[in-house]
N, C-alpha and C positions, 0 to 999 in steps of 0.2 A: 227877644230874649228867649233862650232855650229852656225847655221845661226841666225840672229837677230830675225827672225820670231819664231823660236823654243824657243829662250831665253825668248820671251814675252809670250809664252803659259802658261795658268793659272797653269798647272800641272808640269811645268819645276822645277826641283829641283837643277839644277846647270849645268855648262858648262863642266867642267872636261877635257877640251882640246880635246874633240873628240865628233863629232856629233852623233856617234852611241851610245855612253854612255849617251848623252843627251836625245836621243829618248827613250832608255830604261828606263831612270829615269822618263820621263814624263808617259810612259805606266804604270810603277810600282805605281807611285803616283795616277794616275787616277783610277786604278783598286782597290787600297786600299781605296780610297774615295767611289767608287761605291759599293764594296762588303763588307766593314766593317770588315776586317780582316787583319792580317799581315802574315798569312800562305801562303808561296810562292806557295804551291801546289794548294790551293784554288784560288790564284790570277792568276794562269796559265791555259790556255785552252788546253795546250799540253805540252809534255816534253820539247820541244825546248824552249818555253817561259820560263819555269821554270829554265832551265839551264841559259837562258839569264839574268834572275833576279839574279841568283847566281853570275854569272860573274860580274855584276854590283857591287854587294856588296864586292866582292873579289878584285876588282881593286884598286891599290894604289892611283890612282888619284881621286877616289871618297872618299871624307872625310866628317865626320859629320860637320866640320867647314864650308865647302863649301856648304853643304846642307842648313845649317842654314843661312849662309850669303845670299844666293840667296833667301831663303824662307822668309827673313825679309825685302826684298827690297820694296815689295808692302806696308808694314806697314810703312816704313820710308816715303813713299809718302803720305799716307792718313792721317798722323798726323799733316801735315802742319797747322800752326796757332791755334792748339788745346792745351788745358791743358789735359795731358794724365796721367793716373796711370800706372806705370810700376810695376807690381806685380810679386815678385819673391819667389820661394820656391824650396825645394829639395824633390825628391821622390826616393826611392829604387825600383829597378827591380829585383824581386826574382826569380832566376833560380836554386834554390837548387835542385829541383826534377831532373834537367838535369845535375847536376854537374859532373857525371862520364863521360859524353861524350862531354861536352862543355869546351873548354880550354880557359885559359886566364881570368877567372872570379876572383873577389876578394871578401873580406868579407863584409857582411851586417849584420844589426841587432846585433851589438856588436860582430861581427864575428861568430854568431851562424848559419849563412846561407851563401850563396854566390850569387853574381850577380853583378850589377853595379848601378850607380847613374846618375840621370839626374837633371839638375837645369835650367828650363826655366824661361823666363821673359815674362809675358803676358801683352799686352797693352789694356787698357780699357779707353774709353772716359770719362773724369771726370764728364762731365755734363749730357750726354745721357746715359752712361753706355754701349755703344756700344763696342763689342769686335772687336779690330782693327787688331789682329794678334799677332805674336811673335816679340820681339825685340832682342832676344838672347837665346841661350841655351848652356850650358856646359854639357858634359857627360864624366864620367871617371870610372875607376876600381880602387877601393881602394887597395893601397899597404900596406902591413905590415911593419912597421918600428921599428927599436930598437934604434932610436936616442935619443937625449935629451928628458926629460919629457916635455909634452905638454905645461905646464905653462912657461917653460923657453924659448920656441921657439918664434921667431918673427911672426907676423901675416902672413907674406909672406910664411912661411914654414908649415902653418896650413891649413887644409881643409876648415876652416872658411873663408879663403880668397876668397871663391866663392861668398860671399855676396857682397864684395867690387868690385870683378871683374864683377859681374852681373850688379850692379848699374852703373859702369863706362861704360860698354858695352852698356847699355840702353841709357845713356846720349849721347854717341857718335852716336848711331844709330838713335835716335830720335831728331837730331839736327834741324829738320824743326818744331818741336813742339814749341808752345809759351812757355810752361813750362812742366816740368816732375816731378811727385812725385812718388818716389820709395816707395812701400808698402811692408812690410814683417812682418812675425811673430816673435816670441820670439828669435829664434836662431840667428836672425840678430841684436840683441842688443849688438853691439860691438863698444867699444869706438873709435877705429880707423876709423870705418865708419862714425861716427859723425864728426870726425876730418878732414877726407879727401874728402868726397863726396859732401856735400851741396855747392851750389853757388847761384848766383842771379836767375837762372832759374831751378835749381835742388834742390828738397826738399826731406825730408824723413819722413815717418810715420812708426814706429815700436812699436810693443807691448813690453813692458818692461819685461825683464827677471831677471835683477839684482837689488837689492835694494842698489842703488848707493849712495856713500857719497856726500853730498852737500857742496859747498863752504860756509864757515861760520858755518859748524857744522850740525849734524843731517843726516838723511837718507831720500831718496826719498819717500818710503813707510810710514816712520813715519810722514814726512811732510804732505802727503796726508790725513793721519788719523786724523790730527788735523784741517783740513779744513772743514767748513760747506758745505752741499750740496747746489749747486747753482740752481739746477733744477731736475726734475724727467721726465723720459720718459719710454715708453713701447718699449720692444725689443722682436721680435719673434725669439726664440732660437730653432734651429733645433736639432733633436734627435742625440746623439752620442753613438756609441757603446763603450763597456768596453775596446776594443783594442785601443781606442784613448786617454787613460789616460796620464796625464801629471802632473808635479808638479806646483801648482798654486803659485801666488805671495805671499800668506800668508803661504806657506809651506805645505798646505794640498794636499793630493793625491786626484786627480779628476778622476773619471772613467766614467761609463755610465750615460747619461743624457737623460731624456725624452723631447720631443718637448713641449714647452710651451711658454706663453707669460709672460715675466719677467718684473717686475717693477724695473727700474734702477735709482739709485741716481747718479747725474753727479756733478763732481768736476773739476775744471780746474785752471790752473795758470801757472807761470813762474818759473823755477828752474835753478840753475847753478850747473851742475854735475862736480865732481872732476875727474881728470885723475887717473885711478887705478895705484897702485904700479907696477913697472915693465913694464908699457906700454910706448912705445917709440912714443908719439904723440907730435905734434908742439904745441897744445894748452893745457895749464895746467888746464883749465876748459872750459866748453862749456854751453852757455845759451840755453836752449830748453823750448818749451811749453809742458805741460802735461795735458792729459785729462784722468780722471778716471771714469769708470762705474762700480758700485757695486750693485748687486742685493739685493733688500729689502728682509729681512728675511720672509716676508709675502708671497712671491711667490716661495720660495725655497721648492721643493718637498722633502718629507721624504726620507732620505738616499742618497740624491744627493748634490753635492757641489754647492754653489752659483756661479752664473756667475760674473767674476771679470776681468775687462780689465784695464790695465794701458798703455796708448798710449803716446809715446814721439814723438815729431814732430818738425821740424824746421820752420813750418808755424806759424805765429803769432796767438795766441788765447787769445783775450782780452775781448770777449763777448760770451754769451751762444750760439749765433748762429753759431760762429766760431767753438766752441767746438763740436756742433752737426754735423757740416760739416766734421770735422776730423773723427768722428764716421762713418758717412755714407761713406766716402772714404775708411776707413779701412774695412767696411762690404764687399766691393767689392773684398777683398781677397778670398772670397768664390769661385769666378771664377776659381782660379787656382786649387782648390780642385776638382772642376767640370771637369777641364782639365784632371786631374790624373784619375778621374773616367772613362772618355770616353777612355782613354788611355789603361786602365787595364781591369779587368775581366768583367765589365759591359759595355765594348765597344769593342775596338780593340783587347783586350786580348793579349797584346804584351808579357806578361810573359809565354805564351803558345808556343812561337816560338821555332822551332826545330833546328834552326841554331847552328852550333857547334863551332864557333869562336867569342870570345868576341868583337874583333874589328868590325866584321860585324854586331853584335847586336847593337853596338853603332851607326852605319850608320842607321840601320833599325829604331831605336829609334828616330833619328833625323826626318826621313821621317814621322813616325807615329805621332809625336807631332804636325807637321804641319797639318796633316789630322784632328787630334783631335781639333785643334784651329779652323778649318773651321766648324766642327760640333757645337762648342760652339758659333761661330758667329750666327748660326741659332737659337740656344736656346735663346740668348739674344735678338735677333730681333723679336721674336714671338709676342711680344705685340705691335709692331709698334711704339715704343718709340725712335728709333735710327736714323730714316730718312736715312738709308743706301739704296744704290741701289742694285738690285740683281746682278749687274755686279761686286760687291765686292767679290762674292763667286761663280758665275757661268759665263761660257762663253755664246757667243751668241746662239749657237746651243742648249745649255741646257735651256736657257731662252725661246727659241721657244717651246721646248717640254713641259716645265712648262705651257705655255699658252694653249697648246693643251690639257693637262691633267685637267685643272681647270674646264672645263665644265663637266667632267666625275666625278669629286669629289664633286662638289657642289650639295646641296639638293634643294628641290622645295621652302622651305621657306627662308625668309630673314636670319634667324638665322643660316642657314647652307650655307650661301653665303661667299665667301672670302671678308672680309670687307676692305682690304687694297688697296692702289694704285697699279695698274698694274706695274710690273717691279721693284717694291721695294723689298728689302730684306725680309720685313715682309710678303709681298705677296707670295714670293717664299717659305718662311718658312711655311705658312699655307698649302701650297700644299704638301711640304715634310712631314709635320706632319700627314696629312691625309693619305699619302701613308704608313706611319709607323704605322697606327692603331689608331690615335687620332680620336675621334668621331665627332670633329668639333664644339661641344657646348662649348661655352666660359665659361658657369657657372660650367662645370665639370673641373677636374683636367687638368692643362696645360700640353702640351707636353714637356717631358724632354729630356735629352740628349740621353737616350736609344732609345726612340721613334724616335728621329731625325736620329740616326744611322740607324735604320731599314728602315726608309724612304729613306735615302740616298742610301742604299744598293739596294732597289727595284727601285728607280729612275735611278740608274746607269744601271741596266739591261734594263729598258725601253728605256733609251736614246740610248744604244748600238744597240738595235733592230731598233729603228727609223733611226739611221744612216745607217745601213745595208740596210734598205728599200729605203733610198734615193740613195744609190749607185746602186741599182738593178733597180730603176724606169727608 
């Protein structure tokens, strides 16, 4: 059994019933944070350490479930008394280039490649937008089945059940929170989720995928089309590559999109959606609020599709201010896209791992997602709006090193001074960003996740050197 002191270590990823495994997990997690990679060879200073990491991932007591369970404990503590957004989404990890030597992988991208899937639930403070960590993560290899057609199977036998499982897991893990709003994109528009998940402290915000039938006749999109615009707002739309194409609510195929300021018409109201045929739900109809944002034709760029969001929610929306609040909360879903960005090629590059067993890749993905969430914490804290302490992301030795580095990184003018309160997370983030190559000028582009990753990698090396110097002093 691992000691209590070890289990409280910031880099601890689980107990695993063995102190040696616990210590190896701490070392692997800390090295991954410091060096910004998942490559075990680059994380090891010698062959013995590399083999030690391999044995950790091979051990049957080390499971993705235990890694995530332990990794979400701090999140469960810090959400106390807050309204939090539990943002969930699915991402595939593509190991097609390694398919010949990696066993146990499953189909991805409509079975055109092979790899595995992860489904994290990221927690964001609804008021300050601080990243508080993970509440849950599922990971799996897709199995090819020849059973009944998908539409005839109950939700429990479908991969879509992950959305309900993620929401339930978040509700359970975040029991200390004052309230939880589960936020998800179009794939989560599942009637069973509306039927089973909401309660007095758990709400849903989901972008609509289906033009649902309404009680009393008509459909959701038809009802919205008949409503007058209640207000107009501006929305900064990020660029999107052609690879992000999807089918929009009006049936049009949406592809690449340029970054621009869109003029949006806002509509909102209350609807009662009917249970689809063949769906075994307790409620024959469910009353939900709906908020629509549709881009004005005046700002749609030539050859590009208009921005169009239809958001369904269990929150009451009776005033324009409430509808805009729903939009703001839904916009925080971008955080989980950033998490995936940090995890993949522009960050830890988890898809480049040379590990040859799928079950070991699942464990590595669990550790890497925890590391990516820490990087995202720094990105969200960079403007000083979250009031978080540096201790949310760094231990006492690391905070000491940050303090010693500050004087070296500040300039002579006030514009190049760290403007944040000492020992706050924003203060620490300013230092990490400077180490990552950010100029320090607030008027220039803000430090993003890649800059933060580079800064953390450099900071890890500096901290390791400082600790060695303390040992030899």
